[in-house]
PDB file of N, H, CA, C and O in Angstrom:
ATOM      1  N   MET A   1      -8.947  39.036  14.039  1.00  0.00           N
ATOM      2  CA  MET A   1      -9.440  38.317  15.191  1.00  0.00           C
ATOM      3  C   MET A   1      -8.260  37.618  15.871  1.00  0.00           C
ATOM      4  O   MET A   1      -7.526  36.866  15.230  1.00  0.00           O
ATOM      5  N   SER A   2      -8.085  37.861  17.130  1.00  0.00           N
ATOM      6  H   SER A   2      -8.681  38.472  17.651  1.00  0.00           H
ATOM      7  CA  SER A   2      -6.979  37.244  17.853  1.00  0.00           C
ATOM      8  C   SER A   2      -7.505  36.135  18.761  1.00  0.00           C
ATOM      9  O   SER A   2      -8.660  36.133  19.186  1.00  0.00           O
ATOM     10  N   LEU A   3      -6.631  35.225  19.027  1.00  0.00           N
ATOM     11  H   LEU A   3      -5.693  35.227  18.681  1.00  0.00           H
ATOM     12  CA  LEU A   3      -6.980  34.127  19.932  1.00  0.00           C
ATOM     13  C   LEU A   3      -6.739  34.548  21.364  1.00  0.00           C
ATOM     14  O   LEU A   3      -5.781  35.259  21.668  1.00  0.00           O
ATOM     15  N   SER A   4      -7.604  34.106  22.225  1.00  0.00           N
ATOM     16  H   SER A   4      -8.382  33.528  21.979  1.00  0.00           H
ATOM     17  CA  SER A   4      -7.375  34.344  23.655  1.00  0.00           C
ATOM     18  C   SER A   4      -7.678  33.052  24.399  1.00  0.00           C
ATOM     19  O   SER A   4      -8.558  32.288  24.003  1.00  0.00           O
ATOM     20  N   PHE A   5      -6.964  32.821  25.451  1.00  0.00           N
ATOM     21  H   PHE A   5      -6.249  33.441  25.773  1.00  0.00           H
ATOM     22  CA  PHE A   5      -7.100  31.600  26.230  1.00  0.00           C
ATOM     23  C   PHE A   5      -7.457  31.934  27.664  1.00  0.00           C
ATOM     24  O   PHE A   5      -6.913  32.862  28.261  1.00  0.00           O
ATOM     25  N   LYS A   6      -8.365  31.173  28.191  1.00  0.00           N
ATOM     26  H   LYS A   6      -8.807  30.418  27.706  1.00  0.00           H
ATOM     27  CA  LYS A   6      -8.750  31.333  29.586  1.00  0.00           C
ATOM     28  C   LYS A   6      -7.976  30.300  30.399  1.00  0.00           C
ATOM     29  O   LYS A   6      -8.056  29.100  30.133  1.00  0.00           O
ATOM     30  N   SER A   7      -7.252  30.760  31.358  1.00  0.00           N
ATOM     31  H   SER A   7      -7.187  31.734  31.573  1.00  0.00           H
ATOM     32  CA  SER A   7      -6.490  29.865  32.214  1.00  0.00           C
ATOM     33  C   SER A   7      -7.419  29.246  33.254  1.00  0.00           C
ATOM     34  O   SER A   7      -8.155  29.944  33.953  1.00  0.00           O
ATOM     35  N   ILE A   8      -7.364  27.916  33.337  1.00  0.00           N
ATOM     36  H   ILE A   8      -6.766  27.350  32.770  1.00  0.00           H
ATOM     37  CA  ILE A   8      -8.173  27.231  34.354  1.00  0.00           C
ATOM     38  C   ILE A   8      -7.250  26.379  35.212  1.00  0.00           C
ATOM     39  O   ILE A   8      -6.191  25.952  34.753  1.00  0.00           O
ATOM     40  N   PRO A   9      -7.644  26.131  36.444  1.00  0.00           N
ATOM     41  CA  PRO A   9      -6.814  25.288  37.313  1.00  0.00           C
ATOM     42  C   PRO A   9      -6.680  23.874  36.739  1.00  0.00           C
ATOM     43  O   PRO A   9      -7.597  23.369  36.091  1.00  0.00           O
ATOM     44  N   LEU A  10      -5.544  23.252  36.982  1.00  0.00           N
ATOM     45  H   LEU A  10      -4.800  23.662  37.509  1.00  0.00           H
ATOM     46  CA  LEU A  10      -5.282  21.911  36.470  1.00  0.00           C
ATOM     47  C   LEU A  10      -6.369  20.931  36.904  1.00  0.00           C
ATOM     48  O   LEU A  10      -6.840  20.128  36.099  1.00  0.00           O
ATOM     49  N   LYS A  11      -6.763  20.995  38.159  1.00  0.00           N
ATOM     50  H   LYS A  11      -6.380  21.648  38.813  1.00  0.00           H
ATOM     51  CA  LYS A  11      -7.778  20.069  38.657  1.00  0.00           C
ATOM     52  C   LYS A  11      -9.075  20.191  37.856  1.00  0.00           C
ATOM     53  O   LYS A  11      -9.696  19.186  37.510  1.00  0.00           O
ATOM     54  N   GLU A  12      -9.470  21.413  37.570  1.00  0.00           N
ATOM     55  H   GLU A  12      -8.966  22.229  37.851  1.00  0.00           H
ATOM     56  CA  GLU A  12     -10.696  21.636  36.791  1.00  0.00           C
ATOM     57  C   GLU A  12     -10.547  21.069  35.378  1.00  0.00           C
ATOM     58  O   GLU A  12     -11.481  20.472  34.843  1.00  0.00           O
ATOM     59  N   PHE A  13      -9.379  21.257  34.780  1.00  0.00           N
ATOM     60  H   PHE A  13      -8.620  21.743  35.214  1.00  0.00           H
ATOM     61  CA  PHE A  13      -9.124  20.719  33.445  1.00  0.00           C
ATOM     62  C   PHE A  13      -9.226  19.201  33.445  1.00  0.00           C
ATOM     63  O   PHE A  13      -9.891  18.612  32.593  1.00  0.00           O
ATOM     64  N   LEU A  14      -8.561  18.576  34.406  1.00  0.00           N
ATOM     65  H   LEU A  14      -8.020  19.054  35.098  1.00  0.00           H
ATOM     66  CA  LEU A  14      -8.574  17.120  34.458  1.00  0.00           C
ATOM     67  C   LEU A  14      -9.974  16.577  34.688  1.00  0.00           C
ATOM     68  O   LEU A  14     -10.353  15.565  34.097  1.00  0.00           O
ATOM     69  N   GLU A  15     -10.737  17.232  35.530  1.00  0.00           N
ATOM     70  H   GLU A  15     -10.430  18.054  36.009  1.00  0.00           H
ATOM     71  CA  GLU A  15     -12.090  16.766  35.811  1.00  0.00           C
ATOM     72  C   GLU A  15     -13.001  16.922  34.601  1.00  0.00           C
ATOM     73  O   GLU A  15     -13.846  16.063  34.351  1.00  0.00           O
ATOM     74  N   SER A  16     -12.844  17.998  33.854  1.00  0.00           N
ATOM     75  H   SER A  16     -12.158  18.696  34.057  1.00  0.00           H
ATOM     76  CA  SER A  16     -13.766  18.252  32.748  1.00  0.00           C
ATOM     77  C   SER A  16     -13.361  17.568  31.446  1.00  0.00           C
ATOM     78  O   SER A  16     -14.224  17.062  30.728  1.00  0.00           O
ATOM     79  N   HIS A  17     -12.082  17.542  31.132  1.00  0.00           N
ATOM     80  H   HIS A  17     -11.382  17.953  31.716  1.00  0.00           H
ATOM     81  CA  HIS A  17     -11.644  17.039  29.835  1.00  0.00           C
ATOM     82  C   HIS A  17     -11.157  15.595  29.862  1.00  0.00           C
ATOM     83  O   HIS A  17     -11.057  14.966  28.808  1.00  0.00           O
ATOM     84  N   ASN A  18     -10.861  15.068  31.006  1.00  0.00           N
ATOM     85  H   ASN A  18     -10.942  15.578  31.862  1.00  0.00           H
ATOM     86  CA  ASN A  18     -10.344  13.703  31.094  1.00  0.00           C
ATOM     87  C   ASN A  18     -11.206  12.833  31.993  1.00  0.00           C
ATOM     88  O   ASN A  18     -10.700  11.926  32.654  1.00  0.00           O
ATOM     89  N   LYS A  19     -12.494  13.100  32.021  1.00  0.00           N
ATOM     90  H   LYS A  19     -12.906  13.836  31.484  1.00  0.00           H
ATOM     91  CA  LYS A  19     -13.397  12.356  32.894  1.00  0.00           C
ATOM     92  C   LYS A  19     -13.348  10.860  32.591  1.00  0.00           C
ATOM     93  O   LYS A  19     -13.363  10.037  33.507  1.00  0.00           O
ATOM     94  N   ASP A  20     -13.290  10.505  31.298  1.00  0.00           N
ATOM     95  H   ASP A  20     -13.278  11.173  30.554  1.00  0.00           H
ATOM     96  CA  ASP A  20     -13.267   9.090  30.931  1.00  0.00           C
ATOM     97  C   ASP A  20     -12.050   8.374  31.507  1.00  0.00           C
ATOM     98  O   ASP A  20     -12.140   7.207  31.890  1.00  0.00           O
ATOM     99  N   TYR A  21     -10.911   9.067  31.570  1.00  0.00           N
ATOM    100  H   TYR A  21     -10.838  10.015  31.259  1.00  0.00           H
ATOM    101  CA  TYR A  21      -9.712   8.448  32.127  1.00  0.00           C
ATOM    102  C   TYR A  21      -9.845   8.240  33.627  1.00  0.00           C
ATOM    103  O   TYR A  21      -9.290   7.290  34.180  1.00  0.00           O
ATOM    104  N   ALA A  22     -10.568   9.115  34.272  1.00  0.00           N
ATOM    105  H   ALA A  22     -11.018   9.886  33.822  1.00  0.00           H
ATOM    106  CA  ALA A  22     -10.749   8.993  35.716  1.00  0.00           C
ATOM    107  C   ALA A  22     -11.684   7.849  36.064  1.00  0.00           C
ATOM    108  O   ALA A  22     -11.610   7.297  37.162  1.00  0.00           O
ATOM    109  N   ASP A  23     -12.563   7.487  35.139  1.00  0.00           N
ATOM    110  H   ASP A  23     -12.623   7.935  34.247  1.00  0.00           H
ATOM    111  CA  ASP A  23     -13.508   6.398  35.376  1.00  0.00           C
ATOM    112  C   ASP A  23     -12.872   5.104  34.887  1.00  0.00           C
ATOM    113  O   ASP A  23     -12.834   4.846  33.683  1.00  0.00           O
ATOM    114  N   SER A  24     -12.378   4.298  35.800  1.00  0.00           N
ATOM    115  H   SER A  24     -12.409   4.507  36.777  1.00  0.00           H
ATOM    116  CA  SER A  24     -11.630   3.100  35.422  1.00  0.00           C
ATOM    117  C   SER A  24     -12.479   2.088  34.671  1.00  0.00           C
ATOM    118  O   SER A  24     -11.936   1.260  33.939  1.00  0.00           O
ATOM    119  N   LYS A  25     -13.784   2.132  34.831  1.00  0.00           N
ATOM    120  H   LYS A  25     -14.225   2.804  35.426  1.00  0.00           H
ATOM    121  CA  LYS A  25     -14.640   1.167  34.150  1.00  0.00           C
ATOM    122  C   LYS A  25     -14.681   1.419  32.649  1.00  0.00           C
ATOM    123  O   LYS A  25     -14.912   0.487  31.877  1.00  0.00           O
ATOM    124  N   VAL A  26     -14.462   2.661  32.219  1.00  0.00           N
ATOM    125  H   VAL A  26     -14.275   3.418  32.845  1.00  0.00           H
ATOM    126  CA  VAL A  26     -14.551   2.996  30.801  1.00  0.00           C
ATOM    127  C   VAL A  26     -13.512   2.234  29.992  1.00  0.00           C
ATOM    128  O   VAL A  26     -13.831   1.706  28.927  1.00  0.00           O
ATOM    129  N   PHE A  27     -12.298   2.166  30.467  1.00  0.00           N
ATOM    130  H   PHE A  27     -12.038   2.595  31.333  1.00  0.00           H
ATOM    131  CA  PHE A  27     -11.228   1.535  29.714  1.00  0.00           C
ATOM    132  C   PHE A  27     -10.817   0.175  30.277  1.00  0.00           C
ATOM    133  O   PHE A  27      -9.765  -0.344  29.906  1.00  0.00           O
ATOM    134  N   GLY A  28     -11.612  -0.404  31.153  1.00  0.00           N
ATOM    135  H   GLY A  28     -12.467   0.018  31.454  1.00  0.00           H
ATOM    136  CA  GLY A  28     -11.304  -1.724  31.678  1.00  0.00           C
ATOM    137  C   GLY A  28     -10.083  -1.748  32.568  1.00  0.00           C
ATOM    138  O   GLY A  28      -9.349  -2.736  32.584  1.00  0.00           O
ATOM    139  N   LEU A  29      -9.854  -0.687  33.303  1.00  0.00           N
ATOM    140  H   LEU A  29     -10.450   0.116  33.289  1.00  0.00           H
ATOM    141  CA  LEU A  29      -8.659  -0.602  34.135  1.00  0.00           C
ATOM    142  C   LEU A  29      -8.636  -1.694  35.201  1.00  0.00           C
ATOM    143  O   LEU A  29      -7.576  -2.234  35.518  1.00  0.00           O
ATOM    144  N   GLU A  30      -9.794  -2.016  35.749  1.00  0.00           N
ATOM    145  H   GLU A  30     -10.655  -1.577  35.492  1.00  0.00           H
ATOM    146  CA  GLU A  30      -9.825  -3.055  36.783  1.00  0.00           C
ATOM    147  C   GLU A  30      -9.378  -4.398  36.210  1.00  0.00           C
ATOM    148  O   GLU A  30      -8.627  -5.135  36.848  1.00  0.00           O
ATOM    149  N   GLU A  31      -9.841  -4.704  35.012  1.00  0.00           N
ATOM    150  H   GLU A  31     -10.451  -4.104  34.493  1.00  0.00           H
ATOM    151  CA  GLU A  31      -9.437  -5.954  34.363  1.00  0.00           C
ATOM    152  C   GLU A  31      -7.933  -5.950  34.107  1.00  0.00           C
ATOM    153  O   GLU A  31      -7.262  -6.964  34.305  1.00  0.00           O
ATOM    154  N   PHE A  32      -7.403  -4.805  33.666  1.00  0.00           N
ATOM    155  H   PHE A  32      -7.948  -3.982  33.505  1.00  0.00           H
ATOM    156  CA  PHE A  32      -5.970  -4.690  33.422  1.00  0.00           C
ATOM    157  C   PHE A  32      -5.185  -4.875  34.713  1.00  0.00           C
ATOM    158  O   PHE A  32      -4.157  -5.552  34.720  1.00  0.00           O
ATOM    159  N   LYS A  33      -5.663  -4.277  35.814  1.00  0.00           N
ATOM    160  H   LYS A  33      -6.499  -3.727  35.808  1.00  0.00           H
ATOM    161  CA  LYS A  33      -4.989  -4.431  37.108  1.00  0.00           C
ATOM    162  C   LYS A  33      -4.942  -5.894  37.520  1.00  0.00           C
ATOM    163  O   LYS A  33      -3.936  -6.358  38.056  1.00  0.00           O
ATOM    164  N   GLU A  34      -6.039  -6.628  37.269  1.00  0.00           N
ATOM    165  H   GLU A  34      -6.856  -6.251  36.834  1.00  0.00           H
ATOM    166  CA  GLU A  34      -6.068  -8.052  37.604  1.00  0.00           C
ATOM    167  C   GLU A  34      -5.041  -8.823  36.784  1.00  0.00           C
ATOM    168  O   GLU A  34      -4.359  -9.706  37.306  1.00  0.00           O
ATOM    169  N   LYS A  35      -4.930  -8.488  35.491  1.00  0.00           N
ATOM    170  H   LYS A  35      -5.483  -7.771  35.067  1.00  0.00           H
ATOM    171  CA  LYS A  35      -3.945  -9.157  34.639  1.00  0.00           C
ATOM    172  C   LYS A  35      -2.526  -8.873  35.114  1.00  0.00           C
ATOM    173  O   LYS A  35      -1.683  -9.770  35.138  1.00  0.00           O
ATOM    174  N   VAL A  36      -2.264  -7.628  35.492  1.00  0.00           N
ATOM    175  H   VAL A  36      -2.949  -6.900  35.473  1.00  0.00           H
ATOM    176  CA  VAL A  36      -0.934  -7.272  35.994  1.00  0.00           C
ATOM    177  C   VAL A  36      -0.633  -8.054  37.265  1.00  0.00           C
ATOM    178  O   VAL A  36       0.474  -8.565  37.434  1.00  0.00           O
ATOM    179  N   GLN A  37      -1.605  -8.149  38.152  1.00  0.00           N
ATOM    180  H   GLN A  37      -2.504  -7.733  38.015  1.00  0.00           H
ATOM    181  CA  GLN A  37      -1.411  -8.897  39.394  1.00  0.00           C
ATOM    182  C   GLN A  37      -1.106 -10.363  39.099  1.00  0.00           C
ATOM    183  O   GLN A  37      -0.220 -10.950  39.720  1.00  0.00           O
ATOM    184  N   GLU A  38      -1.839 -10.958  38.151  1.00  0.00           N
ATOM    185  H   GLU A  38      -2.559 -10.481  37.647  1.00  0.00           H
ATOM    186  CA  GLU A  38      -1.576 -12.346  37.764  1.00  0.00           C
ATOM    187  C   GLU A  38      -0.162 -12.492  37.213  1.00  0.00           C
ATOM    188  O   GLU A  38       0.530 -13.466  37.509  1.00  0.00           O
ATOM    189  N   HIS A  39       0.261 -11.515  36.407  1.00  0.00           N
ATOM    190  H   HIS A  39      -0.302 -10.724  36.167  1.00  0.00           H
ATOM    191  CA  HIS A  39       1.606 -11.574  35.834  1.00  0.00           C
ATOM    192  C   HIS A  39       2.666 -11.476  36.927  1.00  0.00           C
ATOM    193  O   HIS A  39       3.656 -12.207  36.901  1.00  0.00           O
ATOM    194  N   LEU A  40       2.462 -10.582  37.879  1.00  0.00           N
ATOM    195  H   LEU A  40       1.657  -9.989  37.900  1.00  0.00           H
ATOM    196  CA  LEU A  40       3.434 -10.435  38.960  1.00  0.00           C
ATOM    197  C   LEU A  40       3.523 -11.700  39.795  1.00  0.00           C
ATOM    198  O   LEU A  40       4.603 -12.079  40.248  1.00  0.00           O
ATOM    199  N   GLU A  41       2.384 -12.353  39.997  1.00  0.00           N
ATOM    200  H   GLU A  41       1.507 -12.046  39.629  1.00  0.00           H
ATOM    201  CA  GLU A  41       2.383 -13.586  40.779  1.00  0.00           C
ATOM    202  C   GLU A  41       3.128 -14.705  40.067  1.00  0.00           C
ATOM    203  O   GLU A  41       3.725 -15.566  40.715  1.00  0.00           O
ATOM    204  N   SER A  42       3.097 -14.700  38.732  1.00  0.00           N
ATOM    205  H   SER A  42       2.612 -14.001  38.206  1.00  0.00           H
ATOM    206  CA  SER A  42       3.775 -15.761  37.982  1.00  0.00           C
ATOM    207  C   SER A  42       5.169 -15.346  37.505  1.00  0.00           C
ATOM    208  O   SER A  42       5.817 -16.091  36.769  1.00  0.00           O
ATOM    209  N   PHE A  43       5.629 -14.177  37.914  1.00  0.00           N
ATOM    210  H   PHE A  43       5.102 -13.572  38.512  1.00  0.00           H
ATOM    211  CA  PHE A  43       6.916 -13.679  37.441  1.00  0.00           C
ATOM    212  C   PHE A  43       8.062 -14.603  37.842  1.00  0.00           C
ATOM    213  O   PHE A  43       8.982 -14.820  37.053  1.00  0.00           O
ATOM    214  N   ASP A  44       8.019 -15.148  39.052  1.00  0.00           N
ATOM    215  H   ASP A  44       7.272 -14.971  39.692  1.00  0.00           H
ATOM    216  CA  ASP A  44       9.084 -16.047  39.496  1.00  0.00           C
ATOM    217  C   ASP A  44       9.212 -17.244  38.564  1.00  0.00           C
ATOM    218  O   ASP A  44      10.313 -17.727  38.302  1.00  0.00           O
ATOM    219  N   LYS A  45       8.077 -17.715  38.068  1.00  0.00           N
ATOM    220  H   LYS A  45       7.182 -17.323  38.281  1.00  0.00           H
ATOM    221  CA  LYS A  45       8.077 -18.860  37.165  1.00  0.00           C
ATOM    222  C   LYS A  45       8.785 -18.517  35.853  1.00  0.00           C
ATOM    223  O   LYS A  45       9.387 -19.386  35.222  1.00  0.00           O
ATOM    224  N   ASN A  46       8.709 -17.260  35.451  1.00  0.00           N
ATOM    225  H   ASN A  46       8.220 -16.554  35.963  1.00  0.00           H
ATOM    226  CA  ASN A  46       9.263 -16.845  34.161  1.00  0.00           C
ATOM    227  C   ASN A  46      10.689 -16.310  34.252  1.00  0.00           C
ATOM    228  O   ASN A  46      11.247 -15.890  33.238  1.00  0.00           O
ATOM    229  N   LYS A  47      11.286 -16.314  35.431  1.00  0.00           N
ATOM    230  H   LYS A  47      10.832 -16.655  36.255  1.00  0.00           H
ATOM    231  CA  LYS A  47      12.624 -15.730  35.583  1.00  0.00           C
ATOM    232  C   LYS A  47      13.681 -16.428  34.744  1.00  0.00           C
ATOM    233  O   LYS A  47      14.671 -15.804  34.362  1.00  0.00           O
ATOM    234  N   GLY A  48      13.493 -17.703  34.450  1.00  0.00           N
ATOM    235  H   GLY A  48      12.688 -18.210  34.760  1.00  0.00           H
ATOM    236  CA  GLY A  48      14.478 -18.440  33.670  1.00  0.00           C
ATOM    237  C   GLY A  48      14.428 -18.140  32.183  1.00  0.00           C
ATOM    238  O   GLY A  48      15.311 -18.569  31.441  1.00  0.00           O
ATOM    239  N   GLN A  49      13.423 -17.420  31.738  1.00  0.00           N
ATOM    240  H   GLN A  49      12.706 -17.072  32.341  1.00  0.00           H
ATOM    241  CA  GLN A  49      13.288 -17.115  30.317  1.00  0.00           C
ATOM    242  C   GLN A  49      14.270 -16.022  29.909  1.00  0.00           C
ATOM    243  O   GLN A  49      14.782 -15.272  30.741  1.00  0.00           O
ATOM    244  N   ASN A  50      14.512 -15.957  28.615  1.00  0.00           N
ATOM    245  H   ASN A  50      14.096 -16.566  27.940  1.00  0.00           H
ATOM    246  CA  ASN A  50      15.399 -14.894  28.147  1.00  0.00           C
ATOM    247  C   ASN A  50      14.660 -13.562  28.136  1.00  0.00           C
ATOM    248  O   ASN A  50      13.447 -13.511  28.341  1.00  0.00           O
ATOM    249  N   GLU A  51      15.396 -12.496  27.897  1.00  0.00           N
ATOM    250  H   GLU A  51      16.381 -12.538  27.730  1.00  0.00           H
ATOM    251  CA  GLU A  51      14.827 -11.146  27.986  1.00  0.00           C
ATOM    252  C   GLU A  51      13.683 -10.935  26.999  1.00  0.00           C
ATOM    253  O   GLU A  51      12.678 -10.315  27.350  1.00  0.00           O
ATOM    254  N   LYS A  52      13.815 -11.437  25.772  1.00  0.00           N
ATOM    255  H   LYS A  52      14.631 -11.941  25.487  1.00  0.00           H
ATOM    256  CA  LYS A  52      12.764 -11.252  24.771  1.00  0.00           C
ATOM    257  C   LYS A  52      11.466 -11.924  25.204  1.00  0.00           C
ATOM    258  O   LYS A  52      10.387 -11.372  24.990  1.00  0.00           O
ATOM    259  N   ALA A  53      11.553 -13.095  25.803  1.00  0.00           N
ATOM    260  H   ALA A  53      12.429 -13.544  25.977  1.00  0.00           H
ATOM    261  CA  ALA A  53      10.351 -13.797  26.253  1.00  0.00           C
ATOM    262  C   ALA A  53       9.683 -13.052  27.400  1.00  0.00           C
ATOM    263  O   ALA A  53       8.456 -12.977  27.462  1.00  0.00           O
ATOM    264  N   ILE A  54      10.475 -12.506  28.301  1.00  0.00           N
ATOM    265  H   ILE A  54      11.472 -12.567  28.251  1.00  0.00           H
ATOM    266  CA  ILE A  54       9.913 -11.745  29.424  1.00  0.00           C
ATOM    267  C   ILE A  54       9.195 -10.501  28.902  1.00  0.00           C
ATOM    268  O   ILE A  54       8.090 -10.191  29.348  1.00  0.00           O
ATOM    269  N   VAL A  55       9.816  -9.786  27.960  1.00  0.00           N
ATOM    270  H   VAL A  55      10.713 -10.038  27.597  1.00  0.00           H
ATOM    271  CA  VAL A  55       9.190  -8.590  27.388  1.00  0.00           C
ATOM    272  C   VAL A  55       7.909  -8.969  26.655  1.00  0.00           C
ATOM    273  O   VAL A  55       6.907  -8.262  26.761  1.00  0.00           O
ATOM    274  N   ALA A  56       7.927 -10.069  25.915  1.00  0.00           N
ATOM    275  H   ALA A  56       8.741 -10.643  25.828  1.00  0.00           H
ATOM    276  CA  ALA A  56       6.726 -10.518  25.200  1.00  0.00           C
ATOM    277  C   ALA A  56       5.603 -10.827  26.179  1.00  0.00           C
ATOM    278  O   ALA A  56       4.444 -10.513  25.907  1.00  0.00           O
ATOM    279  N   ASN A  57       5.926 -11.434  27.307  1.00  0.00           N
ATOM    280  H   ASN A  57       6.867 -11.689  27.529  1.00  0.00           H
ATOM    281  CA  ASN A  57       4.906 -11.732  28.319  1.00  0.00           C
ATOM    282  C   ASN A  57       4.312 -10.454  28.892  1.00  0.00           C
ATOM    283  O   ASN A  57       3.116 -10.402  29.179  1.00  0.00           O
ATOM    284  N   VAL A  58       5.127  -9.433  29.061  1.00  0.00           N
ATOM    285  H   VAL A  58       6.098  -9.475  28.828  1.00  0.00           H
ATOM    286  CA  VAL A  58       4.619  -8.157  29.579  1.00  0.00           C
ATOM    287  C   VAL A  58       3.688  -7.516  28.560  1.00  0.00           C
ATOM    288  O   VAL A  58       2.610  -7.040  28.918  1.00  0.00           O
ATOM    289  N   PHE A  59       4.095  -7.498  27.288  1.00  0.00           N
ATOM    290  H   PHE A  59       4.970  -7.884  26.997  1.00  0.00           H
ATOM    291  CA  PHE A  59       3.251  -6.875  26.265  1.00  0.00           C
ATOM    292  C   PHE A  59       1.968  -7.657  26.027  1.00  0.00           C
ATOM    293  O   PHE A  59       0.988  -7.096  25.538  1.00  0.00           O
ATOM    294  N   ALA A  60       1.957  -8.927  26.360  1.00  0.00           N
ATOM    295  H   ALA A  60       2.753  -9.383  26.757  1.00  0.00           H
ATOM    296  CA  ALA A  60       0.732  -9.723  26.207  1.00  0.00           C
ATOM    297  C   ALA A  60      -0.397  -9.163  27.062  1.00  0.00           C
ATOM    298  O   ALA A  60      -1.570  -9.380  26.755  1.00  0.00           O
ATOM    299  N   LEU A  61      -0.059  -8.451  28.124  1.00  0.00           N
ATOM    300  H   LEU A  61       0.893  -8.275  28.373  1.00  0.00           H
ATOM    301  CA  LEU A  61      -1.086  -7.842  28.977  1.00  0.00           C
ATOM    302  C   LEU A  61      -1.919  -6.825  28.216  1.00  0.00           C
ATOM    303  O   LEU A  61      -3.085  -6.610  28.547  1.00  0.00           O
ATOM    304  N   PHE A  62      -1.337  -6.195  27.198  1.00  0.00           N
ATOM    305  H   PHE A  62      -0.390  -6.369  26.929  1.00  0.00           H
ATOM    306  CA  PHE A  62      -2.031  -5.137  26.471  1.00  0.00           C
ATOM    307  C   PHE A  62      -2.890  -5.659  25.329  1.00  0.00           C
ATOM    308  O   PHE A  62      -3.635  -4.897  24.713  1.00  0.00           O
ATOM    309  N   LEU A  63      -2.793  -6.943  25.044  1.00  0.00           N
ATOM    310  H   LEU A  63      -2.187  -7.562  25.544  1.00  0.00           H
ATOM    311  CA  LEU A  63      -3.573  -7.507  23.928  1.00  0.00           C
ATOM    312  C   LEU A  63      -4.952  -7.918  24.359  1.00  0.00           C
ATOM    313  O   LEU A  63      -5.733  -8.409  23.543  1.00  0.00           O
TER     314      LEU A  63
END
């Protein structure tokens, strides 16, 4: 028995297999966008921090 693959257009693949990623509500993308916006607005305040503190503040968005 040999394997065979059906080639499908990329758009069709993305629509069928990655539907959850396309729906921003599934993974809270809107909430994440709001957090990123808040971070960007306060970035000037954090400019005096060292590099490790700035990186830690960025990763805090993912928690």
